[in-house]
C-alpha positions in Angstrom: 39.3 85.6 162.9 41.9 87.1 160.6 41.1 90.5 159.1 40.1 90.3 155.5 40.2 92.9 152.8 36.9 93.2 151.1 37.0 91.9 147.6 36.0 95.3 146.1 38.8 97.1 147.9 41.3 94.3 146.9 40.3 94.7 143.2 40.8 98.4 143.4 44.2 97.9 145.0 45.3 95.5 142.3 44.2 97.9 139.5 46.0 100.8 141.1 49.1 98.7 141.5 49.0 97.7 137.8 48.6 101.3 136.7 51.5 102.3 138.9 53.5 99.6 137.3 52.6 100.8 133.8 53.6 104.3 134.8 56.9 103.1 136.1 57.4 101.2 132.8 56.8 104.4 130.9 59.5 106.2 132.9 62.1 103.4 132.5 65.0 104.1 130.3 64.8 102.2 127.0 67.4 101.5 124.4 66.3 101.3 120.7 68.7 99.3 118.5 69.0 100.8 115.1 71.1 99.0 112.4 72.0 99.9 108.8 74.4 98.8 106.1 76.2 102.1 105.5 79.6 103.1 106.9 80.0 105.4 109.9 81.4 108.2 107.7 78.3 108.2 105.4 76.0 111.3 105.6 73.0 109.1 106.6 74.9 107.8 109.6 75.8 111.3 110.7 72.1 112.2 110.5 71.2 109.2 112.7 73.8 110.3 115.3 72.1 113.7 115.3 68.7 111.9 115.8 70.2 110.0 118.8 71.3 113.3 120.3 67.9 114.9 119.8 66.0 111.9 121.2 68.2 111.8 124.3 67.6 115.5 124.8 63.8 115.4 124.2 63.2 112.4 126.5 65.8 113.4 129.1 67.6 110.1 128.6 64.5 107.9 128.7 65.0 106.8 125.1 68.4 106.2 123.6 69.6 104.9 120.2 72.2 102.2 119.9 73.4 102.6 116.2 75.1 99.7 114.5 76.6 100.5 111.1 78.4 98.8 108.2 76.0 95.8 107.9 77.2 94.5 111.3 73.8 92.9 111.9 73.1 91.9 108.3 72.2 93.1 104.8 69.1 95.1 104.2 66.8 92.1 103.6 67.9 90.6 106.9 67.5 93.9 108.7 63.9 94.2 107.5 63.1 90.7 108.7 64.8 91.3 112.0 62.8 94.5 112.6 59.5 92.7 111.7 60.4 89.9 114.1 61.3 92.4 116.8 64.9 91.2 117.1 66.0 94.8 116.6 63.7 97.8 116.8 64.7 100.0 113.9 66.6 100.1 110.6 67.2 102.4 107.7 66.9 100.7 104.3 66.3 101.7 100.7 62.7 101.9 99.5 63.9 99.5 96.8 64.6 96.8 99.4 61.1 97.3 100.8 59.3 96.6 97.5 59.0 92.9 98.1 57.4 93.6 101.5 55.2 96.6 100.5 54.7 96.7 96.7 53.8 100.4 96.8 57.4 101.2 97.8 58.5 100.0 94.3 56.7 103.1 92.8 59.7 105.2 93.7 62.1 102.9 91.9 60.5 103.4 88.5 63.1 104.9 86.1 63.0 108.6 85.4 59.8 109.0 87.5 60.5 112.5 88.9 61.0 115.7 86.8 63.7 117.0 89.1 64.9 117.1 92.7 62.3 119.7 93.7 59.5 117.4 92.4 61.0 114.5 94.2 61.1 116.2 97.6 57.6 117.6 97.1 56.1 114.2 96.5 57.8 112.6 99.6 56.5 115.4 101.8 52.9 115.6 100.5 50.0 113.2 100.8 51.4 110.7 98.3 54.6 110.1 100.2 52.9 109.9 103.5 50.2 107.5 102.2 52.9 105.1 100.9 54.8 105.4 104.2 51.6 104.4 106.1 51.4 101.2 104.0 54.2 99.8 106.1 51.9 99.3 109.0 50.1 96.5 107.2 53.3 94.4 107.6 54.1 95.2 111.2 56.3 98.2 110.5 56.1 101.9 111.3 57.5 104.3 108.7 59.1 107.3 110.6 60.6 109.4 107.8 62.3 109.4 104.4 66.0 110.1 103.9 67.2 111.7 100.7 69.2 109.0 98.8 70.0 111.3 95.8 69.9 110.1 92.3 71.3 106.7 91.3 73.6 106.4 88.3 75.7 103.6 86.7 79.4 103.1 87.3 81.7 100.5 85.8 85.2 99.1 85.4 85.2 100.1 81.7 84.0 103.3 80.0 80.3 103.7 79.2 79.5 106.0 76.3 75.9 105.2 75.7 73.1 102.7 76.0 74.9 100.3 73.6 77.6 99.8 76.2 75.1 98.4 78.7 74.2 95.4 76.6 75.4 92.3 78.3 76.9 94.2 81.2 76.8 92.4 84.5 75.5 95.0 86.8 74.7 94.9 90.5 71.3 96.0 91.5 69.2 96.0 94.6 66.8 93.1 95.1 64.0 95.2 93.6 61.8 93.7 90.8 61.4 97.2 89.3 65.1 97.8 89.3 65.8 94.4 87.8 63.2 95.1 85.0 64.8 98.5 84.4 68.3 97.1 83.8 66.9 94.3 81.6 65.1 96.9 79.5 68.4 98.7 79.1 70.1 95.5 77.9 72.1 94.9 81.0 72.3 91.7 83.1 71.2 92.5 86.7 72.7 90.7 89.6 71.4 91.1 93.2 74.3 91.2 95.6 74.0 92.5 99.2 75.3 96.0 99.6 78.5 96.2 101.8 81.8 94.3 101.9 80.4 91.5 99.7 79.6 93.8 96.8 82.9 95.8 97.2 84.8 92.5 96.9 82.8 91.4 93.9 83.4 94.6 92.0 87.1 94.4 92.9 87.4 90.9 91.5 85.3 91.7 88.4 83.9 88.2 88.1 80.3 88.3 89.2 79.8 91.9 88.3 81.8 94.6 86.6 79.4 97.5 87.2 76.8 98.8 89.7 74.4 101.6 90.2 74.1 103.9 93.2 74.5 107.5 94.4 77.8 109.3 94.7 78.2 109.2 98.5 77.7 105.4 98.6 80.0 105.0 95.7 82.7 107.0 97.6 82.3 105.7 101.1 82.3 102.0 99.9 85.4 102.8 97.8 83.8 101.4 94.6 85.7 104.0 92.7 88.9 102.0 93.1 87.6 99.2 90.8 84.9 101.1 88.9 86.4 104.6 88.0 83.9 105.3 85.2 80.8 107.1 86.5 78.0 107.5 83.9 75.4 110.0 85.2 72.2 108.4 84.1 70.3 109.6 87.3 67.8 106.9 86.4 66.3 106.6 89.9 65.6 108.8 92.9 64.3 106.1 95.3 64.5 107.4 98.9 65.8 105.6 102.0 63.2 104.9 104.7 63.6 104.8 108.4 61.4 102.0 109.8 60.5 100.7 113.2 58.9 97.6 114.6 55.2 98.5 114.9 54.7 96.8 118.3 57.8 98.6 119.7 56.4 101.9 118.4 53.0 101.3 120.0 54.7 100.4 123.3 55.9 104.0 123.6 53.7 106.5 125.4 52.4 109.6 123.5 55.3 111.9 124.6 57.9 109.3 123.6 56.3 108.8 120.2 56.2 112.5 119.6 59.8 112.9 120.6 61.0 110.1 118.4 58.9 111.4 115.4 60.3 114.9 115.8 63.9 113.7 116.2 63.5 111.5 113.1 62.0 114.4 111.1 64.8 116.8 112.2 67.5 114.3 111.3 66.0 113.9 107.8 66.1 117.7 107.3 69.7 117.8 108.7 70.6 115.0 106.4 69.3 116.8 103.3 71.8 119.6 103.8 74.6 117.1 104.6 73.8 115.2 101.5 73.9 118.2 99.2 77.2 119.4 100.6 78.8 115.9 100.5 77.7 115.3 97.0 79.3 118.5 95.7 82.5 118.0 97.6 82.8 114.3 96.8 82.7 114.9 93.0 85.7 117.1 93.2 87.5 114.6 95.5 86.7 111.7 93.2 87.9 113.5 90.1 91.2 114.0 92.0 91.3 110.3 92.5 91.0 109.6 88.8 87.2 109.1 88.5 85.9 109.9 85.0 82.4 111.5 85.3 80.2 111.5 82.1 77.7 114.2 82.8 76.4 115.0 79.3 74.4 111.9 79.0 71.8 111.7 76.2 68.9 110.3 78.2 66.4 110.0 75.3 67.4 106.5 74.2 67.3 105.3 77.8 63.8 106.7 78.4 62.6 105.1 75.2 64.0 101.8 76.2 62.1 101.7 79.5 58.8 102.9 78.0 57.4 99.3 78.0 57.8 99.2 81.8 55.3 102.0 82.1 53.0 100.6 79.4 52.8 97.3 81.3 52.1 98.7 84.7 49.0 97.3 86.5 46.2 99.7 87.0 46.8 100.3 90.7 50.5 101.2 90.1 49.6 103.4 87.1 47.2 105.4 89.4 50.1 106.2 91.7 52.3 107.2 88.8 49.7 109.6 87.4 49.3 111.2 90.9 53.1 111.7 91.1 53.3 113.2 87.6 50.4 115.5 88.3 52.0 116.7 91.6 53.5 120.2 91.5 
């Protein structure tokens, strides 16, 4: 008679084998694909490169980032969908682009919501910002950190002297219901065009749109100043960028890997904050040398009055968030 392994011992052996396999899986090197729409000379991209270096160091090469820039894998809407589907593991998108997926993200898009830059950073770092980041888990995403996207202003092919020059202006905006309503309230005609080469070409031709709104680094790195040399400093929005990851991919990491990734992301966001401030100062001087006309003494009062109905018509749940933000120190 052939020797037989008792069923109990066989079960134990199988379990130990499975556990060993899981341990081996945890030790295997894994590549995380991270895609975004910005160029490789943008401060955000430099911060992501720094995150990749830190992650490689913290995990001794177990986790690595493969960063694809310049919309190589699609526009922001496509990147969000690809991360949700698990086709790529991570992306960086504007919180405006996430509004249609997680409505709470649209809170940040509200015009002239923050008192100043200090108030903005404080809200993102405290309970309010973290609670909104956690909402992403309801749609299969893990929010890792915020990146400072500065303040957004309007730039155009022709001079803008005041709110009256926005009436009838075809202006590119992100696919955010809040941003669309804001521009409509200011009298402009909002057009949603994907950020990247398509938008740069549209501005150059001056057919679909003759203006856009964004921060200074994006304005410079995409060379929008070539077709739109008039920069009107409305600073109407301080919507942050958000680093997101497929939730299943996040949960597949062990505790040490999750901690390493979270720490690397947080460190890159802090590193980016300094890069951003420095780049913004230097770029304004460089852009002036290239012929850009900055209007900095903007009378904001008529603009704030024009968007007042947006706040008056907020649903109760959104008004509660706004009141918490306004009360935050």
